[in-house]
C-alpha positions as CSV (number, residue, x, y, z in Angstrom):
1,M,-0.3,0.0,0.1
2,E,1.7,3.3,-0.9
3,G,0.8,6.9,-0.5
4,V,-0.4,6.1,3.1
5,E,-1.3,9.8,5.1
6,V,-1.1,9.5,9.0
7,L,-2.5,11.9,11.6
8,V,-0.8,12.0,15.1
9,I,-2.7,13.9,18.0
10,G,-0.5,14.6,20.7
11,G,2.8,12.4,20.8
12,G,5.1,15.7,21.5
13,D,7.9,13.5,22.4
14,G,8.2,12.3,18.9
15,G,8.2,8.8,20.0
16,V,5.1,7.5,17.7
17,L,6.5,9.5,14.9
18,R,9.8,7.4,15.0
19,E,7.8,4.4,14.7
20,I,5.4,5.6,12.0
21,A,8.6,6.4,10.1
22,R,9.4,2.8,10.0
23,H,7.0,2.1,7.5
24,H,8.1,3.2,3.8
25,S,4.6,2.9,2.4
26,V,4.0,6.1,4.6
27,E,4.0,9.2,2.5
28,H,3.0,12.0,4.8
29,I,2.6,12.5,8.5
30,D,1.0,15.4,10.3
31,I,1.5,15.7,13.7
32,C,-0.8,18.1,16.1
33,E,0.7,19.0,19.5
34,I,-0.9,21.9,21.7
35,D,2.4,21.9,24.0
36,E,5.4,23.3,21.9
37,L,7.5,23.0,25.2
38,V,7.1,19.3,25.5
39,I,8.5,19.2,22.4
40,K,11.7,21.5,23.2
41,V,12.2,19.6,26.2
42,C,12.2,16.2,24.6
43,K,14.5,17.0,22.1
44,K,17.1,18.0,24.5
45,F,16.4,15.0,26.8
46,F,15.2,12.4,25.0
47,P,16.7,12.3,21.6
48,A,16.3,8.7,20.9
49,L,12.5,9.5,20.8
50,S,12.3,13.2,19.3
51,V,14.4,11.5,16.1
52,G,11.1,11.3,14.9
53,F,10.8,15.0,14.0
54,E,13.6,15.0,11.8
55,D,11.7,12.6,9.2
56,R,11.3,14.6,5.9
57,R,7.8,13.4,5.8
58,V,6.4,14.8,9.1
59,Q,4.6,18.0,8.9
60,L,4.2,19.7,12.8
61,H,1.1,21.6,13.9
62,I,1.2,23.8,16.9
63,G,-2.5,23.8,18.1
64,D,-5.3,22.3,19.0
65,A,-6.6,18.9,17.6
66,V,-10.3,19.6,17.0
67,D,-9.5,23.0,15.4
68,F,-7.1,21.1,13.2
69,L,-9.3,18.5,12.1
70,R,-12.5,20.6,11.4
71,K,-10.0,22.5,8.8
72,S,-8.8,19.2,7.3
73,H,-10.5,17.8,4.3
74,E,-12.9,14.6,5.0
75,G,-11.4,11.2,4.2
76,L,-8.0,12.5,4.1
77,Y,-6.3,10.2,6.2
78,D,-5.4,6.2,6.1
79,A,-4.9,6.2,10.1
80,I,-4.8,8.3,13.1
81,I,-3.1,8.0,16.1
82,V,-4.5,9.7,19.3
83,D,-1.5,9.6,21.8
84,S,-2.9,11.8,24.5
85,S,-3.2,12.2,28.6
86,D,-5.4,10.6,30.4
87,P,-9.5,11.9,30.5
88,I,-9.1,14.2,33.1
89,G,-9.1,18.2,32.4
90,P,-8.3,19.2,29.0
91,A,-8.3,15.7,27.7
92,Q,-11.7,15.3,28.6
93,E,-13.1,16.0,25.3
94,L,-11.0,13.2,23.7
95,V,-13.2,10.6,25.3
96,E,-16.4,12.1,24.2
97,K,-18.7,11.4,21.0
98,P,-18.0,14.5,19.1
99,F,-14.3,13.9,19.1
100,F,-14.8,10.2,17.8
101,Q,-17.4,11.5,15.0
102,T,-14.7,13.8,14.1
103,L,-12.0,11.6,13.6
104,A,-14.3,9.3,12.0
105,R,-15.1,12.0,9.2
106,A,-11.3,12.5,8.9
107,L,-10.6,8.8,8.1
108,R,-10.8,7.4,4.2
109,P,-13.0,4.5,3.9
110,G,-11.6,1.5,5.9
111,G,-9.3,3.6,7.6
112,V,-8.2,3.1,11.2
113,L,-7.8,4.7,14.4
114,C,-5.5,3.8,17.4
115,N,-6.4,5.5,20.6
116,Q,-4.7,5.6,23.6
117,T,-7.3,4.4,26.4
118,E,-6.9,3.1,29.8
119,S,-6.1,0.1,32.0
120,M,-8.6,-2.9,32.1
121,W,-7.4,-3.4,35.5
122,L,-8.7,-0.2,36.7
123,H,-11.3,1.7,34.7
124,T,-13.3,-1.1,32.4
125,H,-16.4,1.3,33.0
126,L,-14.3,4.3,31.0
127,I,-13.4,1.6,28.3
128,Q,-16.7,0.4,28.0
129,D,-18.1,3.7,27.4
130,M,-15.6,4.5,25.0
131,L,-16.4,1.0,22.9
132,S,-20.0,2.1,23.0
133,I,-19.0,5.2,21.5
134,C,-17.0,4.1,18.8
135,R,-19.5,1.1,17.9
136,D,-22.1,3.5,17.0
137,V,-19.7,6.0,15.4
138,F,-17.5,3.6,13.4
139,K,-18.9,1.1,11.0
140,G,-16.2,-1.2,10.7
141,S,-14.0,-3.0,13.4
142,V,-13.9,-2.1,17.0
143,H,-11.6,-3.9,19.7
144,Y,-9.6,-3.2,22.7
145,A,-6.0,-4.3,23.2
146,W,-3.4,-3.9,25.7
147,A,0.5,-3.8,26.7
148,S,2.7,-4.0,29.5
149,V,4.3,-0.6,30.4
150,P,5.8,-1.1,33.9
151,T,5.8,2.6,34.7
152,Y,2.4,3.0,34.0
153,P,-0.6,2.7,36.5
154,S,-1.1,-1.2,37.1
155,G,1.5,-1.8,34.7
156,V,-1.0,-1.7,31.7
157,I,-2.1,0.9,29.0
158,G,-5.0,0.1,26.4
159,F,-5.5,0.9,22.9
160,L,-8.8,1.5,21.2
161,L,-8.7,0.1,17.6
162,C,-11.3,1.3,15.3
163,S,-11.8,1.0,11.5
164,T,-14.4,2.8,9.2
165,D,-16.8,1.5,6.6
166,G,-14.8,0.2,3.4
167,P,-12.3,-2.5,3.0
168,P,-12.6,-4.8,6.1
169,V,-9.7,-4.7,8.6
170,D,-8.8,-7.5,11.0
171,F,-7.1,-6.0,13.7
172,L,-6.2,-9.6,15.1
173,N,-3.9,-10.4,12.5
174,P,-1.1,-8.2,11.0
175,V,-1.5,-8.1,7.2
176,N,1.6,-5.7,7.1
177,P,4.3,-7.4,8.9
178,I,7.1,-4.6,10.3
179,E,9.5,-7.5,11.0
180,K,9.5,-8.8,7.5
181,Q,10.9,-5.5,6.2
182,E,13.2,-4.9,9.0
183,E,14.8,-8.6,8.5
184,V,15.9,-7.5,4.9
185,E,17.0,-4.1,5.9
186,K,18.6,-4.3,9.3
187,P,17.7,-0.8,10.6
188,E,20.2,1.1,13.0
189,R,17.4,0.8,16.1
190,E,15.5,-2.7,16.2
191,L,12.2,-3.1,17.3
192,K,12.1,-3.4,21.0
193,F,8.6,-4.4,22.0
194,Y,6.6,-4.7,19.2
195,N,6.3,-8.1,16.7
196,S,3.6,-10.2,15.3
197,E,3.2,-12.3,18.2
198,M,2.7,-9.3,20.7
199,H,0.3,-7.8,17.9
200,K,-2.2,-11.2,18.4
201,A,-1.5,-11.6,22.3
202,A,-2.4,-7.8,22.5
203,F,-6.1,-8.8,21.8
204,A,-6.5,-11.6,24.3
205,L,-8.3,-10.3,27.2
206,P,-8.5,-11.8,30.8
207,S,-11.8,-13.3,31.6
208,F,-13.2,-10.6,33.9
209,V,-12.6,-8.0,31.1
210,T,-14.2,-10.2,28.6
211,R,-17.4,-10.4,30.7
212,E,-17.5,-7.0,31.8
213,L,-17.2,-5.3,28.4
214,S,-19.5,-7.7,26.8
215,T,-22.5,-6.5,28.9
216,L,-22.9,-3.8,26.6
217,N,-21.6,-5.9,23.6
218,C,-18.7,-3.7,23.4
219,L,-16.5,-6.6,21.9
220,E,-18.9,-6.9,18.9
221,D,-16.9,-6.8,15.4
222,K,-19.2,-5.1,13.2
223,S,-16.9,-6.0,10.1
224,K,-17.8,-9.6,10.9
225,G,-20.9,-9.7,12.3
226,W,-20.4,-11.7,15.4
227,E,-19.0,-11.4,18.6
228,L,-15.6,-12.3,19.8
229,Q,-16.1,-15.4,22.0
230,R,-13.3,-15.0,24.4
231,G,-14.2,-16.2,27.4
232,T,-17.6,-13.0,33.4
233,E,-16.7,-10.1,37.6
234,S,-15.1,-7.0,38.2
235,M,-12.0,-6.2,38.6
236,E,-4.4,4.7,34.6
237,G,-1.3,6.7,31.4
238,S,0.4,8.4,29.1
239,G,1.1,10.9,26.1
240,A,3.5,13.7,26.1
241,G,0.9,16.3,25.4
242,N,-3.1,16.1,24.8
243,G,-3.3,18.1,21.1
244,L,-6.6,19.5,22.5
245,A,-6.9,22.7,24.5
246,C,-9.4,23.3,27.5
247,S,-12.7,24.3,26.8
248,K,-13.2,25.5,30.4
249,E,-10.9,27.4,32.6
250,P,-9.6,24.9,35.5
251,E,-10.0,25.9,39.3
252,L,-6.9,27.4,40.9
253,C,-6.0,26.0,44.3
254,G,-3.5,27.2,46.5
255,G,-1.6,28.2,43.1
256,V,-1.9,24.4,42.0
257,V,-4.2,23.7,38.7
258,K,-7.0,21.7,39.8
259,A,-9.5,20.2,37.4
260,S,-13.1,21.1,37.7
261,E,-15.2,18.4,39.2
262,K,-17.0,18.2,35.9
263,L,-14.1,17.4,33.9
264,I,-13.0,14.1,35.8
265,P,-14.9,11.1,34.3
266,S,-17.6,9.6,36.5
267,C,-15.6,6.3,37.0
268,C,-12.8,8.6,38.4
269,R,-15.0,10.2,40.6
270,K,-16.2,6.9,42.0
271,A,-12.7,5.6,42.8
272,M,-11.4,8.8,44.6
273,A,-14.9,9.0,46.9
274,A,-13.9,5.1,48.1
275,M,-10.3,6.5,49.2
276,P,-10.9,7.9,52.6
277,E,-8.2,10.1,53.9
278,T,-7.9,8.8,57.5
279,E,-4.6,7.7,58.8
280,A,-4.0,3.9,59.2
281,K,-2.2,2.3,61.8
282,L,1.4,2.3,61.9
283,H,3.7,-0.1,60.8
284,A,7.1,0.2,59.6
285,T,6.5,0.1,55.6
286,V,3.5,2.4,56.3
287,V,4.2,6.1,56.1
288,S,1.5,8.8,56.3
289,G,-1.2,6.3,55.4
290,W,0.7,4.7,52.4
291,F,2.8,1.2,52.1
292,S,5.6,1.3,50.1
293,C,6.8,-1.7,48.5
294,S,9.5,-2.8,47.4
295,Q,11.9,-2.8,50.6
296,C,13.6,-5.9,52.4
297,Y,13.2,-6.7,55.7
298,S,15.8,-7.8,58.3
299,G,15.1,-8.7,61.9
300,K,17.1,-9.6,64.6
301,N,16.5,-9.7,68.7
302,D,13.0,-8.9,67.6
303,K,14.1,-5.7,65.8
304,S,13.0,-4.9,62.3
305,L,15.0,-3.0,59.8
306,Y,13.5,-2.1,56.1
307,Y,15.9,-1.1,53.5
308,N,15.7,-1.2,49.4
309,N,15.4,-4.5,48.3
310,P,18.2,-5.4,45.9
311,M,16.0,-7.2,43.6
312,W,14.2,-3.9,42.6
313,P,16.9,-1.0,43.5
314,G,15.5,2.2,42.9
315,E,12.1,1.9,42.7
316,A,8.9,1.1,44.9
317,H,5.1,0.7,44.6
318,S,2.8,2.4,47.2
319,M,-0.6,1.8,48.1
320,K,-3.1,3.7,50.2
321,V,-4.0,1.9,53.2
322,E,-7.0,2.0,54.9
323,E,-6.2,-0.3,57.8
324,V,-3.8,-2.3,59.1
325,L,-5.5,-6.0,59.8
326,Y,-2.7,-8.1,61.2
327,Q,1.1,-7.7,61.8
328,G,3.1,-10.8,63.2
329,K,6.4,-12.6,62.5
330,S,6.8,-16.3,62.3
331,D,10.1,-18.5,62.3
332,Y,11.0,-17.7,58.8
333,Q,9.3,-14.1,57.9
334,E,7.4,-11.1,59.0
335,I,4.0,-11.1,57.9
336,L,1.7,-8.0,57.5
337,I,-2.0,-7.6,56.3
338,F,-3.6,-4.6,55.3
339,K,-6.9,-3.3,53.6
340,S,-5.9,-0.9,50.8
341,S,-8.0,1.4,49.3
342,L,-8.1,0.1,45.7
343,Y,-7.0,-3.4,45.4
344,G,-8.8,-4.6,49.0
345,K,-6.7,-6.8,51.3
346,V,-3.4,-7.0,50.9
347,L,-0.5,-9.9,52.2
348,V,2.9,-8.6,52.5
349,L,5.8,-10.9,53.6
350,D,9.3,-9.4,54.6
351,G,8.4,-6.1,53.1
352,I,7.1,-7.6,49.4
353,V,3.7,-7.8,48.5
354,Q,2.7,-11.3,47.8
355,L,-0.7,-10.9,46.8
356,T,-4.0,-8.6,46.8
357,E,-7.8,-9.4,46.7
358,K,-7.9,-7.7,43.2
359,D,-5.1,-8.9,41.3
360,E,-4.9,-12.5,42.9
361,C,-6.8,-14.3,40.0
362,A,-4.0,-13.4,37.7
363,Y,-1.0,-15.2,39.4
364,Q,-3.2,-18.1,40.9
365,E,-5.0,-19.3,37.7
366,M,-1.8,-18.7,35.5
367,I,0.6,-20.6,37.7
368,A,-2.1,-23.1,37.9
369,H,-3.6,-23.8,34.6
370,L,-0.9,-23.0,32.5
371,P,0.8,-26.4,33.4
372,L,-2.0,-28.5,33.9
373,C,-3.9,-27.5,30.9
374,S,-1.1,-28.5,28.8
375,I,-1.3,-32.0,29.5
376,P,-4.4,-34.5,29.2
377,S,-5.8,-35.7,32.6
378,P,-3.5,-34.7,35.3
379,K,-3.6,-36.8,38.4
380,T,-1.2,-36.4,40.9
381,V,0.0,-32.5,41.7
382,L,2.7,-31.3,44.1
383,V,2.5,-27.6,45.3
384,I,5.8,-26.1,46.9
385,G,5.0,-22.9,48.6
386,G,1.4,-21.6,48.1
387,G,0.3,-21.4,51.9
388,D,-2.4,-18.6,51.1
389,G,-4.3,-21.6,49.4
390,G,-5.2,-19.9,46.2
391,V,-3.1,-22.5,43.7
392,L,-5.2,-25.3,45.6
393,R,-8.3,-23.5,44.6
394,E,-7.2,-23.3,41.0
395,I,-6.2,-27.2,41.1
396,A,-9.3,-28.5,42.5
397,R,-11.2,-27.1,39.4
398,H,-9.5,-30.0,37.5
399,H,-11.5,-33.1,38.1
400,S,-9.2,-35.6,36.9
401,V,-6.7,-34.4,39.9
402,E,-6.8,-37.5,42.4
403,H,-4.2,-36.2,44.9
404,I,-2.7,-32.9,45.6
405,D,0.3,-32.8,48.1
406,I,1.3,-29.2,49.4
407,C,4.5,-28.4,51.0
408,E,4.7,-25.3,53.0
409,I,7.5,-24.2,55.1
410,D,5.8,-21.7,57.1
411,E,2.5,-23.0,59.2
412,L,1.8,-18.9,60.2
413,V,1.3,-18.0,56.9
414,I,-1.5,-20.8,56.2
415,K,-3.2,-19.8,59.5
416,V,-3.2,-16.1,58.8
417,C,-4.3,-16.7,55.2
418,K,-7.2,-18.8,56.5
419,K,-8.5,-16.2,58.6
420,F,-8.2,-13.3,56.3
421,F,-8.1,-14.7,52.9
422,P,-11.1,-17.2,52.9
423,A,-11.8,-17.1,49.2
424,L,-8.2,-18.5,48.5
425,S,-7.7,-20.8,51.7
426,V,-10.9,-22.5,50.4
427,G,-8.3,-24.3,48.8
428,F,-7.4,-26.3,51.8
429,E,-10.8,-27.6,52.3
430,D,-10.7,-29.7,49.2
431,R,-10.5,-33.6,50.2
432,R,-7.6,-34.5,47.9
433,V,-5.2,-31.8,49.8
434,Q,-2.9,-33.4,52.2
435,L,-0.5,-30.7,53.6
436,H,3.0,-31.3,54.5
437,I,4.7,-28.5,56.9
438,G,8.5,-28.3,56.4
439,D,11.3,-27.9,54.0
440,A,10.5,-28.6,50.1
441,V,13.8,-30.2,49.3
442,D,13.9,-32.6,52.4
443,F,10.3,-33.8,51.3
444,L,11.2,-34.3,47.7
445,R,14.2,-36.1,48.6
446,K,12.2,-38.7,50.5
447,S,9.4,-38.7,47.8
448,H,9.3,-41.6,45.0
449,E,10.7,-40.8,41.7
450,G,8.0,-40.1,39.1
451,L,5.2,-39.6,41.4
452,Y,4.0,-36.4,40.1
453,D,2.1,-35.6,36.8
454,A,2.6,-31.9,37.7
455,I,4.7,-29.7,40.3
456,I,4.1,-26.1,40.9
457,V,6.5,-24.0,42.7
458,D,4.7,-20.9,44.1
459,S,7.8,-19.4,46.0
460,S,9.1,-16.4,47.3
461,D,11.5,-14.3,45.5
462,P,15.2,-15.9,45.2
463,I,16.6,-13.8,48.2
464,G,17.9,-15.8,51.2
465,P,16.3,-18.9,52.1
466,A,14.5,-19.1,48.4
467,Q,17.9,-18.7,46.9
468,E,18.4,-22.6,46.6
469,L,15.1,-22.8,44.4
470,V,17.0,-21.2,41.5
471,E,19.8,-23.5,41.8
472,K,20.6,-26.4,39.6
473,P,20.3,-29.2,42.3
474,F,16.6,-28.3,43.0
475,F,15.9,-28.5,39.6
476,Q,17.4,-31.7,39.2
477,T,15.4,-32.9,42.4
478,L,12.1,-31.7,40.9
479,A,12.8,-33.4,37.6
480,R,13.1,-36.7,39.2
481,A,10.0,-36.2,41.1
482,L,7.9,-36.1,37.8
483,R,6.8,-39.1,35.7
484,P,7.9,-39.0,32.0
485,G,6.1,-35.9,30.2
486,G,5.4,-34.5,33.6
487,V,5.2,-30.7,33.5
488,L,6.7,-28.3,36.1
489,C,5.6,-24.5,36.6
490,N,7.9,-22.5,38.4
491,Q,7.1,-18.7,39.4
492,T,10.4,-16.9,38.0
493,E,11.0,-13.1,37.7
494,S,10.1,-10.2,35.0
495,M,10.9,-10.1,31.9
496,W,11.1,-6.3,32.2
497,L,13.7,-6.3,35.4
498,H,15.7,-9.7,35.2
499,T,16.1,-11.2,32.4
500,H,20.1,-12.2,33.2
501,L,18.0,-14.2,36.1
502,I,15.5,-16.2,33.7
503,Q,18.4,-16.7,31.3
504,D,20.1,-18.7,34.3
505,M,17.2,-20.6,35.2
506,L,16.4,-21.4,31.5
507,S,19.9,-22.6,30.9
508,I,19.6,-24.9,34.0
509,C,16.1,-26.2,33.5
510,R,17.6,-26.9,29.6
511,D,20.1,-29.0,31.0
512,V,18.1,-30.8,33.5
513,F,14.6,-31.2,31.5
514,K,14.8,-33.3,28.4
515,G,11.3,-32.0,27.3
516,S,10.1,-28.5,26.4
517,V,11.4,-25.5,28.5
518,H,9.6,-22.1,28.0
519,Y,9.1,-18.6,29.7
520,A,5.4,-17.0,30.0
521,W,4.5,-14.1,31.6
522,A,1.3,-12.4,33.1
523,S,0.0,-9.1,34.2
524,V,-0.3,-8.7,37.9
525,P,-0.6,-4.8,39.0
526,T,1.2,-5.0,42.2
527,Y,4.2,-7.0,41.5
528,P,7.3,-5.2,40.4
529,S,7.0,-4.0,37.0
530,G,3.5,-5.0,37.0
531,V,4.6,-8.3,35.5
532,I,5.2,-11.8,36.8
533,G,7.3,-14.7,34.9
534,F,6.6,-18.5,34.8
535,L,9.4,-21.3,33.8
536,L,7.4,-24.2,32.1
537,C,9.2,-27.3,31.7
538,S,8.4,-31.2,30.7
539,T,10.3,-34.0,31.4
540,D,11.3,-36.5,28.6
541,G,8.1,-38.7,27.4
542,P,5.2,-38.0,25.8
543,P,5.8,-34.2,24.2
544,V,4.0,-31.3,26.0
545,D,2.9,-28.5,23.7
546,F,3.0,-25.6,26.3
547,L,1.8,-23.2,23.7
548,N,-1.4,-24.8,22.8
549,P,-4.0,-25.8,25.9
550,V,-4.9,-29.3,25.1
551,N,-7.0,-29.8,28.4
552,P,-9.1,-26.2,28.3
553,I,-10.4,-25.7,31.7
554,E,-13.2,-23.3,30.4
555,K,-15.3,-26.3,28.5
556,Q,-15.6,-28.0,31.7
557,E,-16.6,-24.8,33.4
558,E,-19.2,-23.7,30.8
559,V,-21.2,-27.0,31.4
560,E,-20.7,-27.2,35.4
561,K,-21.3,-23.4,35.8
562,P,-18.8,-23.4,39.3
563,E,-19.6,-20.9,42.1
564,R,-16.5,-19.3,41.4
565,E,-16.1,-18.3,37.7
566,L,-12.4,-18.1,36.4
567,K,-11.6,-14.5,36.2
568,F,-8.1,-14.2,34.6
569,Y,-7.3,-17.3,32.7
570,N,-8.8,-18.6,29.4
571,S,-7.4,-20.3,26.6
572,E,-6.7,-16.9,24.6
573,M,-4.6,-15.7,27.7
574,H,-2.5,-19.1,27.9
575,K,-1.4,-18.6,24.3
576,A,-0.5,-14.7,24.6
577,A,1.5,-15.6,27.6
578,F,4.2,-17.2,25.3
579,A,4.4,-14.0,23.1
580,L,7.4,-12.4,24.0
581,P,8.6,-8.4,23.1
582,S,11.2,-8.5,20.8
583,F,14.1,-7.4,23.4
584,V,13.2,-10.5,25.5
585,T,13.3,-12.6,22.6
586,R,17.0,-11.2,21.7
587,E,18.3,-11.6,25.3
588,L,16.9,-15.0,25.8
589,S,18.3,-16.4,22.7
590,T,21.6,-15.3,23.3
591,L,21.6,-18.6,25.0
592,N,19.6,-20.4,23.1
593,C,17.2,-20.4,26.0
594,L,13.7,-20.5,23.7
595,E,14.9,-23.8,22.2
596,D,12.2,-26.2,22.6
597,K,13.9,-29.7,22.8
598,S,10.4,-31.5,22.4
599,K,10.7,-30.2,18.8
């Protein structure tokens, strides 16, 4: 496709321009940015982004985007990209119907819009509203997609993809893969995140998102005349500038610009109303009513010392604390439970968040169902760690499972979670569960070889006592305990922070296990970088294709209608978990870590 015309609204840092410039078919790029200072500052401090302005095809317009669009010809653009701020204050107009109607008029038949929107973890009501508007305005396809961005609220950013009536657009399957062009040309700057697999994975939605958005048929794809059947319970962003002028004067409060309440979306007002400013009970990690993670705990002679955790130097994640519910210390770790404003009750071990009521579904469901849905009829399962009971709860969904051993070293964690997290610890009530209190390595040494169909290691981060769980002898012990074709799912680190550690673990497992070895990941907002990783391995025997579930749990649950529906996991999320950003693929492949021996 030649002679493509593109409009960027906002994007004053130049990064979007830099990426558009990769496409040789693009003939002209208009960019409308309201704040010229943003451009100047980014040219000085972010030259790797602002290089986008140097492309000869770029024409810069300083001013209001709506005024610019009103003066433009109808049907002028093949694509419009809205890289705006969040919908508060001046940017409020960018989530209202008249703006989308103006955008649609500026697009040619079959033209496409990509509009930055909100996180699926925080603002599904706002996403619902925007999807409903776009379904009325655009006559082609309308989709929500998302990507992992560690420094954005919840570690996720959303995108709204729409097409006008005309040649059908299949957003889910790229027809113009940029990687193929770059494989030939070898550009100076390689793609770091995007690739065709990540493109497809961006449209895989957690089950709770699918249900919430489908309540208004928001997932309807008009270009195909059917609704996406991806999977039903509830669960902010970016832009260098708005490209849009404020239609109302902001109020001034103490010299600080404060958005008028009328300009704050209703979903944001509800969230603010739910956050009382009362001080929480004091704890070493709670300062002025805010808990801050990641800090590391060291306690000797009943004295507590917190310091910046070496696993995540230079960063911390804070949550508003409504009430400290429990604080105590076992023989192994300090335990804190508090009620947060947004994420419900939170479990903290040695200063590090382990789970929250809001997002525990992502971790528990993925670590359990990634391995168990990859093999037919698992019968015996071992869980190492998992004292909160959530992994047990998920394993119990699988009727083929006859016996579950769980080995947890800290009995106090189990007792506390049974009191404060009954929705997780319900897993201990299953008759198939046998609890063993003690050290996992000792337990495994006493176990029979080839006993388990699946082992799930739900451990702490590899600091202190848990260091042994990332070393070769431990993986050798795990492999001996698995039957031929048995599977391991081991919690590991974030691809954004610790690729060297992931490399080491993948290299060890490639030596130890004789089947498949893969790295997968999931979005968990309250974990460092908003991402958690999983190591999936299989022993020699019947081949295991982790990337394509052969034992889909959703089909069983569609028939049985369980009391607690799956909130995060589904077969699409399963497949998407193995799609890796380009920088991760390159880093891991330096040691051939992505090799799949089963194939």
